C-alpha positions in Angstrom: 0.0 -0.1 -0.1 1.5 3.2 -1.0 1.9 6.1 1.7 -0.9 8.4 0.0 -3.4 5.3 0.1 -2.3 4.9 3.6 -2.8 8.2 4.9 -6.0 8.4 2.8 -7.3 5.4 4.5 -6.4 6.8 8.6 -8.6 10.3 7.3 -11.0 8.4 6.7 -11.3 6.6 9.8 -10.2 9.1 11.9 -13.1 11.5 10.4 -15.8 9.0 10.7 -15.0 8.0 14.1 -14.7 12.0 15.3 -17.2 12.8 13.2 -20.4 13.1 15.7 -17.9 14.9 17.8 -16.8 17.1 15.2 -19.9 18.3 13.7 -21.4 19.2 17.8 -18.3 21.3 17.9 -19.0 22.8 14.4 -22.6 23.7 14.6 -22.5 25.2 18.7 -19.6 26.8 17.4 -21.7 28.6 14.3 -24.2 29.3 17.4 -21.5 31.0 19.1 -20.2 33.2 16.5 -21.7 36.6 18.1 -21.5 35.3 21.6 -20.8 38.7 22.8 -22.6 41.4 20.9 -25.5 38.6 21.8 -25.0 38.2 25.5 -24.3 42.3 24.9 -27.6 43.0 23.5 -29.4 40.6 25.9 -28.5 43.4 28.7 -30.2 46.2 26.2 -32.6 46.8 28.8 -30.1 47.2 31.9 -29.0 50.6 29.7 -30.1 54.3 31.3 -30.5 57.6 30.7 -29.2 60.5 32.6 -32.1 61.6 34.5 -31.2 65.1 33.9 -29.3 66.4 30.6 -25.3 66.5 30.8 -25.7 64.7 34.1 -22.9 62.8 35.9 -23.1 59.2 36.9 -22.3 58.8 40.4 -18.5 58.1 41.9 -17.7 54.9 42.3 -17.4 55.1 46.0 -21.2 56.5 46.4 -22.2 53.2 44.0 -20.5 51.2 46.5 -22.4 53.3 49.4 -25.7 52.6 47.9 -24.9 48.8 46.4 -24.0 48.1 50.6 -27.3 50.0 51.9 -29.7 48.0 50.0 -27.8 44.4 49.9 -25.7 44.6 53.2 -24.3 41.2 53.0 -22.9 41.4 50.1 -19.2 41.9 49.8 -18.0 43.2 46.7 -14.9 41.8 44.9 -14.5 43.8 41.7 -16.4 46.5 40.1 -16.0 46.9 36.2 -17.2 50.5 34.3 -18.1 51.0 30.7 -16.7 54.2 28.9 -20.6 55.2 28.3 -22.4 55.5 31.5 -25.9 54.4 30.4 -24.2 51.0 30.3 -24.7 49.8 33.8 -22.2 48.4 36.4 -20.6 45.1 36.6 -20.4 44.2 40.3 -19.0 41.0 41.8 -20.0 39.9 44.6 -17.6 37.6 46.9 -19.1 33.8 45.7 -19.1 34.1 42.4 -22.7 36.3 41.4 -22.5 39.0 39.4 -24.8 42.0 40.0 -25.4 45.2 37.2 -26.4 48.4 39.3 -27.9 52.0 37.5 -24.8 54.2 37.6 -26.8 57.2 38.0 -29.5 56.3 40.3 -27.6 53.3 42.1 -30.4 50.6 41.7 -30.0 47.2 41.6 -31.0 45.8 37.7 -31.0 41.9 37.8 -28.0 39.7 37.6 -28.7 39.1 33.2 -29.3 35.7 33.5 -32.1 36.4 30.5 -33.0 34.1 28.2 -30.6 34.7 25.2 -28.0 34.5 28.0 -28.9 31.0 29.2 -29.5 29.9 25.6 -25.6 30.9 24.8 -24.3 29.3 27.7 -25.7 26.3 27.5 -24.8 25.7 24.2 -21.1 26.9 25.1 -21.3 23.5 27.7 -22.4 21.4 24.9 -19.5 22.5 23.1 -17.3 22.2 25.9 -18.5 19.2 27.4 -21.6 18.2 25.8 -23.7 19.9 28.7 -22.8 17.1 31.0 -23.1 17.7 34.6 -20.7 16.4 38.2 -18.3 14.2 37.9 -19.3 13.5 34.1 -17.9 16.5 32.9 -14.6 15.0 32.7 -15.8 12.7 30.4 -17.3 14.9 27.8 -14.6 17.6 27.9 -12.3 14.0 27.0 -14.4 13.4 24.1 -14.8 17.1 23.1 -10.5 17.2 23.2 -9.5 14.0 21.8 -12.3 14.9 18.6 -10.6 18.0 18.2 -6.9 16.6 18.4 -8.3 14.1 15.4 -9.2 17.5 13.5 -6.0 18.5 13.8 -4.6 15.2 11.9 -7.7 15.2 9.3 -6.3 18.9 8.8 -2.8 18.1 8.3 -3.7 14.9 6.7 -5.7 16.3 4.6 -3.5 19.0 2.9 -1.9 16.5 2.1 -4.4 14.5 0.4 -5.4 17.6 -1.5 -2.0 18.8 -2.8 -2.3 17.6 -6.5 0.0 15.5 -8.3 1.0 17.4 -11.0 1.8 21.4 -11.5 -0.9 21.2 -14.2 -3.2 24.2 -14.1 -6.2 21.9 -14.7 -5.4 19.9 -12.1 -5.4 23.2 -9.3 -8.9 24.6 -10.9 -11.1 21.9 -9.6 -9.2 22.0 -6.6 -10.1 25.5 -5.4 -13.3 26.5 -6.6 -17.1 25.1 -6.7 -18.1 23.6 -9.9 -21.1 24.0 -10.8 -23.6 21.5 -12.4 -22.1 18.2 -10.2 -24.3 15.8 -8.4 -23.7 13.1 -5.7 -20.0 11.8 -4.6 -18.5 14.3 -7.5 -20.5 17.0 -5.8 -19.2 15.7 -2.1 -15.7 15.9 -3.2 -15.4 19.3 -4.6 -16.9 20.3 -1.5 -15.2 18.6 0.4 -11.5 19.4 -1.2 -12.6 23.3 -1.9 -13.4 24.2 1.9 -10.2 22.2 2.7 -8.5 24.5 1.0 -9.9 27.7 1.9 -10.6 27.0 5.7 -7.0 25.4 6.5 -5.3 28.1 8.0 -7.9 29.6 10.0 -9.0 26.1 11.1 -5.7 25.2 12.2 -5.1 28.0 14.4 -8.3 27.6 16.0 -8.1 23.4 16.9 -4.4 24.0 17.7 -5.4 27.0 20.2 -8.2 24.5 21.5 -5.9 21.7 22.2 -3.6 24.3 24.2 -6.9 25.1 26.3 -7.9 21.0 26.9 -3.8 20.0 27.7 -1.6 21.2 29.7 1.1 19.5 27.3 0.0 21.6 24.7 -0.1 25.1 26.7 3.7 23.7 27.6 4.7 22.9 23.6 3.7 26.8 23.7 6.5 27.8 26.0 9.2 25.2 24.8 8.4 26.7 21.3 8.9 30.3 22.7 12.2 29.6 23.5 11.4 29.5 27.7 10.6 26.8 29.9 7.4 25.6 30.8 6.3 27.4 33.7 5.1 25.9 37.2 2.0 28.1 37.4 -1.0 27.8 34.4 -2.2 31.0 34.6 -1.1 34.2 33.6 -2.4 36.1 36.0 0.1 34.6 38.7 2.8 36.6 37.0 4.5 39.1 38.9 3.4 43.0 38.5 6.3 45.0 37.4 7.0 47.7 40.2 7.9 51.1 39.4 10.6 53.0 40.9 8.6 55.2 43.4 9.5 55.4 47.0 6.9 53.2 49.3 5.5 56.0 51.4 5.4 55.3 55.2 1.7 53.8 56.2 -0.4 56.0 58.5 -2.7 54.2 60.3 -5.0 57.3 61.1 -4.9 58.3 57.2 -8.3 57.2 55.3 -8.0 55.3 52.2 -7.6 57.2 48.6 -11.5 57.6 46.8 -11.6 54.7 44.5 -13.3 56.8 42.2 -9.9 58.8 42.3 -8.3 55.8 41.3 -10.8 55.2 38.3 -9.8 59.2 37.4 -6.0 58.4 37.4 -5.9 54.8 35.5 -8.1 56.5 32.4 -5.6 59.7 32.5 -2.7 56.4 31.7 -5.0 55.1 28.8 -6.9 58.0 27.2 -8.3 55.3 24.5 -9.8 52.7 27.0 -13.3 51.4 27.1 -13.7 49.9 30.5 -12.2 50.0 33.5 -12.5 47.3 36.4 -11.2 47.7 39.7 -10.7 44.8 42.1 -10.7 45.4 45.6 -8.4 43.8 47.7 -9.8 42.3 51.2 -6.7 43.7 53.0 -6.7 47.4 52.9 -3.1 47.5 52.7 -3.3 45.5 49.8 -2.7 47.7 45.8 -5.6 48.0 44.4 -5.5 46.5 41.1 -7.1 48.5 38.4 -7.7 46.7 34.9 -7.6 48.6 32.1 -9.2 47.5 28.4 -8.8 49.4 25.4 -10.3 46.3 23.6 -13.4 44.6 23.5 -12.8 42.9 26.5 -11.7 39.6 24.0 -8.4 41.4 23.0 -5.2 40.6 25.6 -3.1 43.0 23.9 -5.3 45.8 24.3 -5.7 45.0 28.1 -3.3 46.6 31.4 -3.3 45.9 35.0 -2.6 49.2 36.9 -1.5 49.0 41.0 -2.2 52.3 42.8 -1.5 52.3 46.9 -4.8 52.2 48.5 -3.4 54.8 50.7 -1.2 57.3 48.6 -2.8 57.2 45.5 0.1 56.6 43.9 0.5 54.6 40.9 3.1 51.5 42.4 3.5 49.4 39.8 2.2 47.3 36.6 0.9 44.3 35.4 -1.5 42.0 32.6 -0.3 41.1 29.2 2.3 43.8 28.6 4.2 42.3 31.8 4.0 38.8 30.6 6.9 36.1 29.2 6.2 35.4 25.8 4.7 32.1 25.7 2.7 33.6 28.7 1.1 35.8 25.6 1.0 33.6 23.2 -1.2 31.4 25.6 -3.6 34.1 26.0 -2.9 35.1 22.1 -4.4 32.0 21.3 -7.5 31.2 24.0 -9.3 34.4 21.8 -8.0 33.2 18.9 -9.5 30.3 18.8 -13.1 31.9 18.7 -11.9 34.9 16.4 -12.6 37.7 18.7 -8.9 38.1 19.2 -9.0 40.3 16.4 -13.1 41.8 16.6 -16.3 41.2 14.3 -13.8 40.0 11.0 -12.2 37.9 13.5 -15.3 36.1 14.6 -16.9 36.2 11.2 -14.0 34.4 10.0 -14.3 31.7 12.6 -18.2 31.5 12.1 -18.0 30.5 8.5 -14.9 28.2 9.3 -17.1 26.4 12.2 -19.7 26.6 9.1 -17.6 25.1 6.7 -16.5 22.6 8.7 -20.0 21.5 9.4 -20.1 21.1 5.7 -16.9 18.9 5.2 -18.5 16.1 8.5 -21.3 15.7 5.5 -19.6 15.4 3.0 -16.7 13.1 4.2 -19.6 11.4 5.9 -21.7 11.2 2.6 -18.3 9.3 0.3 -18.0 7.3 2.9 -21.3 5.7 3.2 -21.5 5.7 -1.1 -17.8 4.1 -1.1 -18.8 1.3 1.6 -22.5 1.0 0.3 -22.6 1.6 -3.5 -24.5 4.6 -3.1 -24.1 6.6 -6.3 
């Protein structure tokens, strides 16, 4: 048996074996193409207009004070503010709960658990682990992660099988574009090859990034290829921030902490093009306040930075986040959102969605050709 024929049969066997799981991930991937935009749309009723023309939103300290008065047991761990004050503040509560708050009145608007967001969350759970619960979730993860590796093999072997054996233009033309008037196996074969060719590169990025999310060895490989040893920690959030050359101020027990709104203003001044500012509230008051400033959509790591402010003096004492990560961690963060295309905004999402749709078509045409091969249907 020739090498090409051997690879063909392995390609066919892997494709048929993993087809159902790959099809599920492709279809759910299409549904999740514009997940972030749909989630924002689902919260449209939470937007609020100023009570009077040119009215300013509440300062962060006053906002938190009103929330605390209405919910005394709530311990706020972080607050996210959009540049547009009509968008609600997003408060994270100790324990994992989320609360949306009107920035002009401090009114609690709800937890954002709308029907649309619940539907998208359920689709995401299907995409990741077949929506299994509890200890069965690891089984679902194993199936999806294994099928993802199988898809990576299908991409590589598919390119090899796709490549025309001759350099003549007549051999390349039918492999690059759809042909009219085809039916049955000829049509399926043409669609399978053409879609496979045009989606190979973005699909390889999506699948490879999925492997780094699923497997620690794949994440470690990224660090090795970046020329650094795989770290003991698994998350770049654990990286030490870069301290600035500012002498620490002598602590004054009687001095009140700086208002959080002043830190928000300083963070905004440091990053004029900001779109979202998230203030993480430290439990011990002597620890620095971490203010994450995002100039992108929230899914573009290179546009996000963390500023560390002294809680007593309000001085900027350090920087953290993406700019301080090692090369390996930066690549991994890029891969995380390259998986959904969100790292390149709406254009990237659209490409990822189109590629996912192409995978669904390739699964269908591949199964149809296999059926005809084994059962003699034309």
